[in-house]
N, C-alpha and C positions, 0 to 999 in steps of 0.2 A: 609220585604225587594226589594225594589227593584233594578234590576241588571240588565246590559246588557255584557251578554255573547260574548264573539269573540272568534270561533277558526283558526287559521289560522294553512291549511296545504297548503299539499307539490302546488297541481292545484290549491285547492279551499279556501276561505274563506266563513267562516258561520259565524251568529251572530245573538242571538236572544236577549228576553225580557223574564230575569223568576220574580217574585212575590214569596217571598215565599217557593225558590226549585220547582213550580212550570212556567213549560211555559206559555203563556201567550196564543199566538198564533203559525202560524207557525215561522219557520224561512225564517232567507235571505240569501238566495247564488252570491255570485262573484266571476268569475277567477281573482282570483290573480294576475294577469297582469294587471287587471283592477282597484286594490287597489286605488290608485290616481283618479281617474275617477268618481267611482260609490258610495266608501263606503260611501263618504258621504249623496249622497242618497238613499243607503239603510240605514243606523243611522234614517234618518229624515221617510220613511215611514216606523221604527218599530215605533218610536216616536206619526206617526201620529192615528196608531193603538190603543195608551194607555192615559188615562187620568192620571193616576197617574206619577208621576213624576221618573225619572230615582237615586236611589242618588249611586253607588258603578258600574263601567264599570269595567273588567277584561279581560284579554290577554292574551290565549296559544298560540303560537307558535311554530311549527316546523323547518320554517326558519327564523333564527333571520334576518338577513338582511328586513324583514316587519315590525319588534315591533317597530320599532322607528316611520315609515310614519303613520304606522296603531295611532301608542298612539297620537302622534301628531292630526290628523284629529279628535279623541274622544277628545281632546283638546280642538279645534275650536268647534266644535261642542255641545260639551253637557257642556263646562266648567269645565269639571276633569280633575286629574290626572288618567290616566288609572293606574291601576295594576295589573303587570306581571306576569302571577302562575308560578309557583317556584322562581321568584328569591323575588318581595314583598308578595307573597302567598304559604306559603309552600303547598304540597298533602300528606295530612297523610297516603303515603303506607311505611310500612314496606317489604321490599325488598331481599331476597334472594337471592343474584346473586354473580355471580366471581365479578362483577365490572358495579356497579348500574349510574358510572358518564354517560355513553350516553347513560343510558335509554331513548328515547324522552318521551314530555311529556305528546304528546298523546296518549301513552299509559297505564301513569301508573293513567292518567282523567280515561277514560276506563276503566281500572282496575275496577277500587274506586265507581267508576258509576256502575259496574253491579254485585259491590260484596255486595253494598250497596242496591240495589234493590232487591235482590237474597236471600243473608244473606246466599250462600248458596258454594258449589265447583263450580269454573265458572270458562267457558273458555271465550273470547272475540275477537271473527271475526271481524277486519275490512278491510273494501274491498275499499280500493283508491288507488294511483296511485302504493301502494303497496301490497301486500295477506298480512297482519301480524296475528298470532294466538297466545292468549298471554293467561295464565297458573291464576291462582290467587286460594289458595284452603281452606280448612273450617274454618281458622282461618282472613280469608283475605287477608294474605302475597303471594305481586308477586310471581311469584316464577318464570318468564322469559319465555321466549316465541323461534316464527319463524318467519320468512321474507322471502317475496316469492317475485316475480314481478306481479304484479296487471294488469289487464285485459288489460289494454291497453296498458303496456310497454313488454306485453308478443309479444301482434303482432304485437309491432314498431319494438322489435326485429326479431320476425321471417324472419319479412322486409328485416331486414336491414343486414344479413347477411348470405340468402342464392339469388342466382340467379335469381330466377324467381318466389318465391310466391309475393302474391296480399300482400299490410297491410289488416286485419281481419278486415272485417266489424261487428265483436262483433254484432249477432243475435244471438240470444238463439236457438243454433240448432235443430232442429223441432223432431228429433228420433233418431237412434242407432249410423246412422251410416251417416258416407259422402256421398253426394250423386257428387257432387261436391268442386274445390280444394277452396270453397270458403266457402265451408258446412262443406269442416274437416277440415278448419283452426283455424273454428269455434266450431266444437265438439272438439277439441284434445282440444282446452285455460278451451274449461269451464271444461272437464273432471277434466286434471290437478291442476285447485280452486278445485273440488271436492273433488273430493280426495286426495291432499293434505291435505284440511282440514279436511273429514274426516281417516285420516294415523292417522291427527299430535293428534288429539279426546283419540285416540284406546292411545296413548300414553300416552298423560296426563293420562286417565282415571287409568291406569297402580302405574302410580305415586299415584294419590291423595288417591286411594284403592274404584270409584267412579266414576260413568258416570257425567262429570259435565251437568251446567245447559248453557247453552251455546245462548250468544249475538251478533249476530252480526251487525255489524252496515257500515256505509260507504255507498261515494254515489253507488259504483254497490251492495249494495247485495239486494236491493232488485229484482236483475235481475239475479244472479252467485243461490242464495240462494232462490228464492220470494214460489218454490215450491217444499223447501230440507225438506224431517221429522227432517232432523242433526241439526234442529236452535229451538232452543225455542224460541226465545225476538226476535224481530228484532226492535231494536232504528234505527233511522239512526241517530240521534242526542244527542247519548251518549257520548261524549266527552265534547260538548256543551251543558251539562247538565253538566256533573262534572265541569266545571270551572266556574260555578254557583254554586253550590253545596260547593269548595272550598271557595270561595268569601264569602257565606254564614255564610261557620266555620269559618275563620277569622274575620268576622267582629264582630261575637256573641262573638267571645272570649273577646277581647277587653272590 
């Protein structure tokens, strides 16, 4: 089964072709602001890499306004209707929450894929526009998580709410001390991210009764946690894999 999977995030759109649950090539990413102009080209780029025809297209989005134009472009390029995750395709994840109605599909897809891959208690650390750290128990139940500003948002916030601080360039800090303002900003932002994740993992371990398998994903995962002992698996396209996974589940059940 060949599936075009599309993951629409707050800043970027990722897309890839999956055959029987496995990516055939690297995902393509475009800025969400360039959806109309670049998505057709990105789809054609993926199609040019694959000899077998795409049978299904599935889209997951945390930006509702981007769903209709994405589906329209897929229909025009592929001649098929895109299925929307969460509307046309259910996500088979049990949740133990006070209110599950507002949980983003990206979080649930990340949780599902991480658990399917590990079959163990796990935590998903998503490093994008926001830093999101979610907890999944030994039965694959989504137990909740935490949301904080991501790297770029933290840098912009410090600049916007102070008189003299520049926008941090987010270069990974070279040492344990910031020796000028820019280094201090970068060190503080990275330490805030890494420290928050460590603290949350300790809390989750208390809830789970065991230290979780930690999966990092998202555009900033490599530069925040690339050398960190906290991370067991770094999977940049975790949510995209989840889109393909639930689409495959749906059609295998038909």
